C-alpha positions as CSV (number, residue, x, y, z in Angstrom):
1,X,17.7,3.0,102.4
2,X,17.1,-0.7,103.0
3,X,13.4,-0.3,102.3
4,X,14.1,1.5,99.0
5,X,16.5,-1.3,98.0
6,X,13.8,-4.0,98.8
7,X,11.2,-2.0,96.8
8,X,13.6,-1.8,93.8
9,X,14.2,-5.5,93.9
10,X,10.5,-6.1,94.2
11,X,9.8,-3.9,91.2
12,X,12.5,-5.6,89.1
13,X,10.9,-9.0,90.0
14,X,7.4,-7.8,89.1
15,X,8.7,-6.3,85.8
16,X,10.4,-9.6,84.9
17,X,7.3,-11.6,85.6
18,X,5.2,-9.2,83.5
19,X,7.6,-9.4,80.6
20,X,7.7,-13.3,80.8
21,X,3.9,-13.4,81.1
22,X,3.5,-11.1,78.1
23,X,6.0,-13.1,76.0
24,X,4.3,-16.4,77.0
25,X,0.9,-15.0,76.0
26,X,2.2,-13.7,72.7
27,X,3.8,-17.0,71.9
28,X,0.7,-18.9,72.9
29,X,-1.5,-16.8,70.7
30,X,0.8,-17.3,67.8
31,X,0.9,-21.0,68.5
32,X,-2.9,-21.5,68.4
33,X,-3.5,-19.3,65.4
34,X,-4.5,-21.2,62.2
35,X,-2.2,-21.0,59.3
36,X,-4.6,-18.8,57.3
37,X,-8.1,-17.4,57.3
38,X,-9.3,-20.4,55.3
39,X,-7.2,-23.2,56.9
40,X,-7.7,-24.4,60.5
41,X,-4.9,-25.7,62.7
42,X,-4.2,-29.3,62.4
43,X,-5.3,-31.8,65.0
44,X,-4.0,-35.4,65.4
45,X,-6.9,-37.8,65.7
46,X,-5.1,-41.1,65.0
47,X,-1.9,-42.7,63.9
48,X,-1.5,-45.4,61.2
49,X,1.0,-47.3,59.1
50,X,-0.4,-47.1,55.6
51,X,0.3,-46.1,52.0
52,X,-3.3,-45.0,51.3
53,X,-4.7,-41.5,52.0
54,X,-7.5,-41.4,54.6
55,X,-11.0,-40.8,53.4
56,X,-12.9,-37.9,54.9
57,X,-16.7,-37.8,55.0
58,X,-18.1,-34.5,56.5
59,X,-21.6,-34.1,57.9
60,X,-23.4,-31.3,59.6
61,X,-22.4,-32.2,63.1
62,X,-19.5,-34.6,62.7
63,X,-16.6,-35.8,60.6
64,X,-15.8,-39.4,59.7
65,X,-12.3,-40.4,58.8
66,X,-11.7,-43.9,57.3
67,X,-8.2,-45.4,57.0
68,X,-6.4,-48.8,57.0
69,X,-3.9,-49.8,59.7
70,X,-2.3,-53.1,60.6
71,X,-4.4,-55.2,58.1
72,X,-7.7,-53.7,59.3
73,X,-10.0,-50.8,58.6
74,X,-10.8,-48.0,61.0
75,X,-13.2,-45.1,61.3
76,X,-12.6,-42.1,63.6
77,X,-15.5,-39.9,64.4
78,X,-14.8,-36.3,65.5
79,X,-16.9,-33.2,66.0
80,X,-16.5,-30.3,63.7
81,X,-13.5,-29.0,65.6
82,X,-11.5,-32.3,65.6
83,X,-12.3,-33.7,69.1
84,X,-12.4,-37.5,68.9
85,X,-15.9,-38.9,69.7
86,X,-15.5,-42.5,68.7
87,X,-13.0,-44.9,67.2
88,X,-14.1,-48.1,65.4
89,X,-12.0,-50.9,64.0
90,X,-13.3,-53.5,61.5
91,X,-11.2,-56.7,61.1
92,X,-10.4,-57.6,57.6
93,X,-6.9,-59.2,58.0
94,X,-5.8,-58.0,54.6
95,X,-2.1,-57.2,54.1
96,X,-2.4,-55.6,50.6
97,X,-5.0,-52.8,50.7
98,X,-4.8,-50.8,47.5
99,X,-7.5,-48.3,48.2
100,X,-10.0,-47.3,51.0
101,X,-13.4,-45.8,50.3
102,X,-16.2,-44.5,52.6
103,X,-19.5,-43.6,51.1
104,X,-23.0,-42.9,52.3
105,X,-25.8,-45.5,51.9
106,X,-29.6,-45.4,52.5
107,X,-29.3,-46.6,56.1
108,X,-25.8,-45.6,57.0
109,X,-22.4,-46.0,55.3
110,X,-20.4,-48.4,53.2
111,X,-16.7,-48.9,54.1
112,X,-14.8,-50.5,51.3
113,X,-11.3,-51.7,50.4
114,X,-9.8,-52.8,47.1
115,X,-7.3,-55.7,47.1
116,X,-6.1,-58.8,45.3
117,X,-6.7,-62.5,46.2
118,X,-5.4,-65.4,44.1
119,X,-4.3,-63.0,41.4
120,X,-7.8,-61.5,41.1
121,X,-8.9,-58.1,42.3
122,X,-11.9,-57.8,44.6
123,X,-13.9,-55.1,46.4
124,X,-14.9,-55.7,50.0
125,X,-17.9,-53.8,51.2
126,X,-18.6,-53.4,54.9
127,X,-22.1,-52.1,55.5
128,X,-22.4,-50.1,58.8
129,X,-25.2,-48.2,60.4
130,X,-25.2,-44.6,61.5
131,X,-23.7,-45.5,64.9
132,X,-20.8,-47.1,63.0
133,X,-21.8,-50.6,63.9
134,X,-21.2,-53.3,61.3
135,X,-24.3,-54.8,59.8
136,X,-23.1,-57.0,56.9
137,X,-20.4,-57.6,54.4
138,X,-20.2,-58.2,50.6
139,X,-17.2,-59.4,48.5
140,X,-17.3,-58.6,44.8
141,X,-14.6,-60.3,42.6
142,X,-13.2,-59.2,39.3
143,X,-12.4,-55.6,40.3
144,X,-9.3,-54.0,38.8
145,X,-9.4,-50.6,40.7
146,X,-11.7,-48.2,42.4
147,X,-12.0,-44.4,42.8
148,X,-14.2,-42.3,45.1
149,X,-15.8,-39.2,43.5
150,X,-17.7,-37.8,46.5
151,X,-19.8,-39.0,49.5
152,X,-22.4,-40.6,47.3
153,X,-20.6,-41.8,44.1
154,X,-17.7,-44.2,43.4
155,X,-16.1,-45.6,40.2
156,X,-15.4,-49.3,39.9
157,X,-13.3,-50.8,37.1
158,X,-13.9,-54.3,35.9
159,X,-12.0,-56.2,33.1
160,X,-14.5,-55.1,30.5
161,X,-16.3,-52.0,31.9
162,X,-16.4,-49.0,34.2
163,X,-19.3,-48.6,36.7
164,X,-20.3,-45.3,38.3
165,X,-22.3,-46.2,41.3
166,X,-24.5,-43.9,43.4
167,X,-24.4,-45.7,46.8
168,X,-27.3,-43.8,48.3
169,X,-29.8,-44.3,45.5
170,X,-28.3,-47.6,44.5
171,X,-28.1,-46.5,40.9
172,X,-25.4,-47.6,38.4
173,X,-24.1,-46.4,35.0
174,X,-22.0,-48.8,33.0
175,X,-19.4,-47.8,30.4
176,X,-17.6,-50.3,28.1
177,X,-13.9,-50.2,28.9
178,X,-11.2,-52.9,28.7
179,X,-8.7,-53.4,31.5
180,X,-9.1,-49.9,33.0
181,X,-6.4,-48.5,35.3
182,X,-5.2,-45.2,36.7
183,X,-8.7,-43.7,37.3
184,X,-8.7,-40.1,38.4
185,X,-11.3,-37.4,38.6
186,X,-11.8,-33.7,39.4
187,X,-15.0,-31.9,40.3
188,X,-16.1,-28.9,38.3
189,X,-19.2,-26.7,38.0
190,X,-21.0,-29.2,35.7
191,X,-20.1,-32.4,37.6
192,X,-17.0,-34.4,37.2
193,X,-14.2,-35.0,34.7
194,X,-13.0,-38.6,34.9
195,X,-9.8,-39.7,33.2
196,X,-8.4,-43.2,32.9
197,X,-6.1,-45.5,31.0
198,X,-7.6,-48.4,29.0
199,X,-5.7,-51.5,27.9
200,X,-2.4,-50.0,28.9
201,X,-2.5,-47.8,25.7
202,X,-5.5,-45.4,25.5
203,X,-5.9,-42.3,27.7
204,X,-9.6,-41.6,27.8
205,X,-11.9,-39.1,29.5
206,X,-15.6,-38.8,30.3
207,X,-17.8,-36.3,32.0
208,X,-20.3,-37.3,34.7
209,X,-23.2,-35.3,36.1
210,X,-25.8,-37.1,38.4
211,X,-27.1,-39.8,36.0
212,X,-25.6,-38.6,32.7
213,X,-22.3,-39.7,31.3
214,X,-20.7,-38.5,28.1
215,X,-19.2,-40.6,25.3
216,X,-15.6,-41.4,26.0
217,X,-13.0,-39.0,24.6
218,X,-9.8,-40.5,23.2
219,X,-7.1,-38.2,24.6
220,X,-4.1,-40.0,23.4
221,X,-3.0,-43.5,22.2
222,X,0.4,-44.5,23.8
223,X,2.5,-47.1,22.2
224,X,3.1,-50.1,24.4
225,X,6.7,-50.6,25.6
226,X,7.9,-53.2,28.0
227,X,10.5,-50.7,29.4
228,X,8.0,-47.9,30.0
229,X,5.3,-47.8,32.7
230,X,2.9,-45.1,33.8
231,X,1.6,-44.2,37.3
232,X,-0.5,-41.8,39.3
233,X,-2.8,-40.1,36.7
234,X,-4.5,-36.9,37.8
235,X,-6.8,-34.5,36.0
236,X,-8.1,-30.9,36.0
237,X,-10.4,-28.8,34.0
238,X,-11.4,-25.2,33.3
239,X,-14.5,-24.0,31.6
240,X,-13.8,-25.6,28.2
241,X,-10.8,-27.9,28.5
242,X,-9.7,-30.9,30.3
243,X,-6.1,-31.7,31.5
244,X,-4.6,-35.0,32.4
245,X,-1.1,-35.6,33.8
246,X,0.7,-38.8,34.8
247,X,4.2,-40.0,35.7
248,X,6.3,-41.9,33.1
249,X,8.8,-44.5,34.3
250,X,11.6,-46.1,32.3
251,X,13.0,-49.3,33.6
252,X,11.4,-48.5,37.0
253,X,12.9,-45.0,37.3
254,X,10.9,-41.8,37.1
255,X,11.7,-40.2,33.8
256,X,9.2,-37.4,33.4
257,X,5.6,-36.2,33.6
258,X,3.3,-36.0,30.6
259,X,0.5,-33.5,30.4
260,X,-2.3,-33.5,27.8
261,X,-4.8,-30.7,27.2
262,X,-8.0,-31.5,25.3
263,X,-11.3,-29.7,24.6
264,X,-14.1,-31.4,26.6
265,X,-16.4,-30.9,23.7
266,X,-13.9,-32.6,21.3
267,X,-11.1,-31.2,19.2
268,X,-7.3,-31.0,19.0
269,X,-5.2,-32.5,21.8
270,X,-2.0,-30.8,22.9
271,X,0.9,-32.3,24.9
272,X,3.3,-30.3,27.1
273,X,5.8,-31.0,29.8
274,X,4.9,-29.5,33.2
275,X,7.8,-28.2,35.3
276,X,8.5,-27.0,38.8
277,X,11.8,-25.2,39.2
278,X,13.0,-26.5,35.8
279,X,12.3,-30.1,36.9
280,X,9.9,-32.3,35.0
281,X,10.0,-35.1,37.6
282,X,6.7,-34.3,39.3
283,X,5.1,-36.9,41.5
284,X,1.7,-37.5,43.3
285,X,0.0,-34.7,41.5
286,X,-3.6,-33.7,42.5
287,X,-5.8,-31.8,40.0
288,X,-8.6,-29.4,40.8
289,X,-11.0,-27.2,38.8
290,X,-9.7,-23.8,37.7
291,X,-11.9,-20.7,37.3
292,X,-9.2,-19.3,35.0
293,X,-7.9,-20.6,31.7
294,X,-5.6,-23.6,32.2
295,X,-5.5,-26.6,34.5
296,X,-4.5,-26.5,38.2
297,X,-2.4,-29.2,39.8
298,X,-0.6,-29.5,43.1
299,X,2.5,-31.7,43.1
300,X,5.9,-32.3,44.6
């Protein structure tokens, strides 16, 4: 009788262990699963205090992530599954970093920041080799803003022009433009749609494909008003039309979002008010190419 009781206790213990092991295995498998078939699970590779989004440059056997932190620039090198291989810091001692860019060059990469010194914008270029060692630096003054199109192309805005620069081939296309701001772009099947505001009044758009740039399209002329400001322009496109959206602030408070639709080949421009759950107060929108008719934006 005593042996049967001991055997029963043993079986109960074994059963509990099997149940706990099974639950742990199921929970572990759920935990390591990616969120979807097309999205991998996130991996933390670094921490930073910054207002700028990191720049990701993907290569065949590694991924480079550039970001600013504590007045300096950093690059984290990982393999294709997110394991950190290297972490480099480049001292710049700059408190106000408006944008960070990382593009390829002939011999390596160019790590860049856009900032202001003595009321004048500038672009700092840090040239680094393929092992991420610094080679040299260059400081270009008179820069209003910058935007990165892809691994090889950046847009630089001066007081009187826009430049689209191929950093690998060292080629440059110049477009007359006065006091350009709010540059945005979206990639499509034919290259890029680039939108921007000129002289605080004119919303314009161009298309760019390799070494060809279209004539600027005037999307809308906006009356100047000291009480009204605009921020965070984004753009999207489908097969025929371009779409540009930006935030409108009145006395510093978010008032609404404005969305313009325009034929890329030229034609009538239409304005509408985008909404999410009946709200027109959309911020930090990101535009992408749409295979279907209409623009595609992601926003909060």
